BALUMBA-448255 format. One record per residue (C-alpha): residue number from 1; x, y, z. Coordinates in nm, 4 decimals. Example, Ala and Ser with C-alpha at 12.3 -4.5 7.8 and 13.67 -1.06 7.14 Angstrom:
# BALUMBA-448255
@k=1 | x=1.2300 | y=-0.4500 | z=0.7800
@k=2 | x=1.3670 | y=-0.1060 | z=0.7140
# end
This chain:
# BALUMBA-448255
@k=1 | x=-2.5498 | y=-0.6914 | z=1.6421
@k=2 | x=-2.2848 | y=-0.8634 | z=1.8532
@k=3 | x=-1.9388 | y=-0.7467 | z=1.9555
@k=4 | x=-1.7720 | y=-0.9332 | z=1.6676
@k=5 | x=-1.9720 | y=-0.7300 | z=1.4182
@k=6 | x=-1.8883 | y=-0.4072 | z=1.5971
@k=7 | x=-1.5190 | y=-0.4979 | z=1.5946
@k=8 | x=-1.5314 | y=-0.5667 | z=1.2203
@k=9 | x=-1.7182 | y=-0.2416 | z=1.1556
@k=10 | x=-1.4386 | y=-0.0558 | z=1.3363
@k=11 | x=-1.1321 | y=-0.2524 | z=1.2243
@k=12 | x=-1.1855 | y=-0.2654 | z=0.8465
@k=13 | x=-1.2222 | y=0.1140 | z=0.8050
@k=14 | x=-0.9344 | y=0.1642 | z=1.0502
@k=15 | x=-0.7016 | y=-0.0623 | z=0.8488
@k=16 | x=-0.8077 | y=0.1080 | z=0.5246
@k=17 | x=-0.7369 | y=0.4432 | z=0.6877
@k=18 | x=-0.3929 | y=0.3212 | z=0.7966
@k=19 | x=-0.3168 | y=0.2184 | z=0.4379
@k=20 | x=-0.4140 | y=0.5662 | z=0.3152
@k=21 | x=-0.2538 | y=0.7635 | z=0.5983
@k=22 | x=0.0676 | y=0.5645 | z=0.5911
@k=23 | x=0.1013 | y=0.5854 | z=0.2137
@k=24 | x=0.0209 | y=0.9548 | z=0.1703
@k=25 | x=0.3639 | y=1.0898 | z=0.2760
@k=26 | x=0.5328 | y=0.8349 | z=0.0484
@k=27 | x=0.3170 | y=0.9181 | z=-0.2531
@k=28 | x=0.3752 | y=1.2914 | z=-0.2067
@k=29 | x=0.7516 | y=1.2484 | z=-0.1694
@k=30 | x=0.7540 | y=1.3910 | z=0.1834
@k=31 | x=0.9365 | y=1.1015 | z=0.3487
@k=32 | x=1.3151 | y=1.1184 | z=0.3434
@k=33 | x=1.5216 | y=0.7989 | z=0.3178
@k=34 | x=1.5379 | y=0.6100 | z=0.6456
@k=35 | x=1.5645 | y=0.2560 | z=0.7785
@k=36 | x=1.2146 | y=0.2293 | z=0.9243
@k=37 | x=0.9457 | y=0.3782 | z=0.7009
@k=38 | x=0.8949 | y=0.3265 | z=0.3297
@k=39 | x=0.9814 | y=0.0552 | z=0.0804
@k=40 | x=1.2743 | y=-0.1439 | z=0.2148
@k=41 | x=1.4912 | y=-0.3860 | z=0.0209
@k=42 | x=1.7563 | y=-0.6337 | z=0.1284
@k=43 | x=2.0162 | y=-0.3747 | z=0.0487
@k=44 | x=1.9887 | y=-0.0040 | z=0.0996
@k=45 | x=1.8452 | y=0.2087 | z=-0.1826
@k=46 | x=2.1483 | y=0.4250 | z=-0.2504
@k=47 | x=2.0303 | y=0.7128 | z=-0.4659
@k=48 | x=1.7740 | y=0.9712 | z=-0.3604
@k=49 | x=1.6129 | y=0.9489 | z=-0.7029
@k=50 | x=1.5586 | y=0.5761 | z=-0.6600
@k=51 | x=1.4256 | y=0.6155 | z=-0.3045
@k=52 | x=1.1651 | y=0.8732 | z=-0.4038
@k=53 | x=1.0698 | y=0.6939 | z=-0.7268
@k=54 | x=1.0087 | y=0.3602 | z=-0.5580
@k=55 | x=0.8266 | y=0.5091 | z=-0.2615
@k=56 | x=0.5997 | y=0.7240 | z=-0.4774
@k=57 | x=0.4860 | y=0.4118 | z=-0.6622
@k=58 | x=0.4359 | y=0.2201 | z=-0.3377
@k=59 | x=0.2576 | y=0.5174 | z=-0.1807
@k=60 | x=0.0051 | y=0.5498 | z=-0.4615
@k=61 | x=-0.0648 | y=0.1775 | z=-0.4447
@k=62 | x=-0.1292 | y=0.2157 | z=-0.0710
@k=63 | x=-0.3725 | y=0.5022 | z=-0.1238
@k=64 | x=-0.5628 | y=0.3243 | z=-0.4014
@k=65 | x=-0.5737 | y=0.0019 | z=-0.1985
@k=66 | x=-0.7110 | y=0.1763 | z=0.1097
@k=67 | x=-0.9734 | y=0.3702 | z=-0.0858
@k=68 | x=-1.0897 | y=0.0688 | z=-0.2876
@k=69 | x=-1.0988 | y=-0.1517 | z=0.0235
@k=70 | x=-1.3035 | y=0.1013 | z=0.2212
@k=71 | x=-1.5377 | y=0.1708 | z=-0.0707
@k=72 | x=-1.5954 | y=-0.2000 | z=-0.1305
@k=73 | x=-1.6705 | y=-0.2574 | z=0.2357
@k=74 | x=-1.9120 | y=0.0364 | z=0.2530
@k=75 | x=-2.0891 | y=-0.0465 | z=-0.0744
@k=76 | x=-2.1322 | y=-0.4118 | z=0.0163
@k=77 | x=-2.2755 | y=-0.3218 | z=0.3572
@k=78 | x=-2.5050 | y=-0.0670 | z=0.1928
@k=79 | x=-2.6249 | y=-0.3296 | z=-0.0528
@k=80 | x=-2.7260 | y=-0.5585 | z=0.2334
@k=81 | x=-2.4391 | y=-0.8075 | z=0.2307
@k=82 | x=-2.3473 | y=-0.9800 | z=0.5542
@k=83 | x=-2.0773 | y=-0.8060 | z=0.7584
@k=84 | x=-1.8488 | y=-1.1104 | z=0.7398
@k=85 | x=-1.8769 | y=-1.1291 | z=0.3595
@k=86 | x=-1.8058 | y=-0.7585 | z=0.3176
@k=87 | x=-1.5078 | y=-0.7871 | z=0.5530
@k=88 | x=-1.3796 | y=-1.0910 | z=0.3619
@k=89 | x=-1.3865 | y=-0.9027 | z=0.0295
@k=90 | x=-1.2316 | y=-0.5903 | z=0.1826
@k=91 | x=-0.9493 | y=-0.7961 | z=0.3353
@k=92 | x=-0.8968 | y=-0.9673 | z=0.0003
@k=93 | x=-0.8629 | y=-0.6286 | z=-0.1676
@k=94 | x=-0.6185 | y=-0.5095 | z=0.0996
@k=95 | x=-0.4121 | y=-0.8265 | z=0.0617
@k=96 | x=-0.4041 | y=-0.8061 | z=-0.3184
@k=97 | x=-0.3192 | y=-0.4371 | z=-0.2990
@k=98 | x=-0.0335 | y=-0.5043 | z=-0.0579
@k=99 | x=0.0996 | y=-0.7726 | z=-0.2921
@k=100 | x=0.0721 | y=-0.5391 | z=-0.5932
@k=101 | x=0.2450 | y=-0.2684 | z=-0.3900
@k=102 | x=0.5375 | y=-0.4955 | z=-0.3070
@k=103 | x=0.5717 | y=-0.6360 | z=-0.6594
@k=104 | x=0.5499 | y=-0.3002 | z=-0.8364
@k=105 | x=0.7910 | y=-0.1430 | z=-0.5865
@k=106 | x=1.0388 | y=-0.4270 | z=-0.6395
@k=107 | x=1.0019 | y=-0.3954 | z=-1.0171
@k=108 | x=1.0712 | y=-0.0199 | z=-1.0097
@k=109 | x=1.3673 | y=-0.0769 | z=-0.7785
@k=110 | x=1.5050 | y=-0.3497 | z=-1.0092
@k=111 | x=1.4646 | y=-0.1315 | z=-1.3194
@k=112 | x=1.6370 | y=0.1650 | z=-1.1573
@k=113 | x=1.9181 | y=-0.0599 | z=-1.0350
@k=114 | x=1.9563 | y=-0.2115 | z=-1.3826
@k=115 | x=1.9605 | y=0.1341 | z=-1.5458
@k=116 | x=2.2145 | y=0.2560 | z=-1.2902
@k=117 | x=2.4436 | y=-0.0414 | z=-1.3553
@k=118 | x=2.4281 | y=0.0031 | z=-1.7340
@k=119 | x=2.4997 | y=0.3768 | z=-1.6971
@k=120 | x=2.8062 | y=0.3052 | z=-1.4807
@k=121 | x=2.9469 | y=0.0511 | z=-1.7274
@k=122 | x=2.9562 | y=0.3015 | z=-2.0140
# end
């Protein structure tokens, strides 16, 4: 086993752990609105309800992505796949999960903004 394999064996679980650890406070609603951490849009999310709703969705996506990525990596290694192939699939899952996280967060934000605008116009 060379140093590249050791680096992959450390980095993939570490990145999956960062997905889970970073998303947990968002999913549990423990992160207050701020400019650094959480789902950010081009304009500020104005209502607390919207902030927590969007970040809960994004947080759960982060947790699921990290768990599925780590499980895929571990199961593929356990089944005898090459380290590079297992890492490739795990990175693909993390990338798809990040994309789903961004799209679903944007969709929730758009729906809340649309509902807020229609409520104000009445």
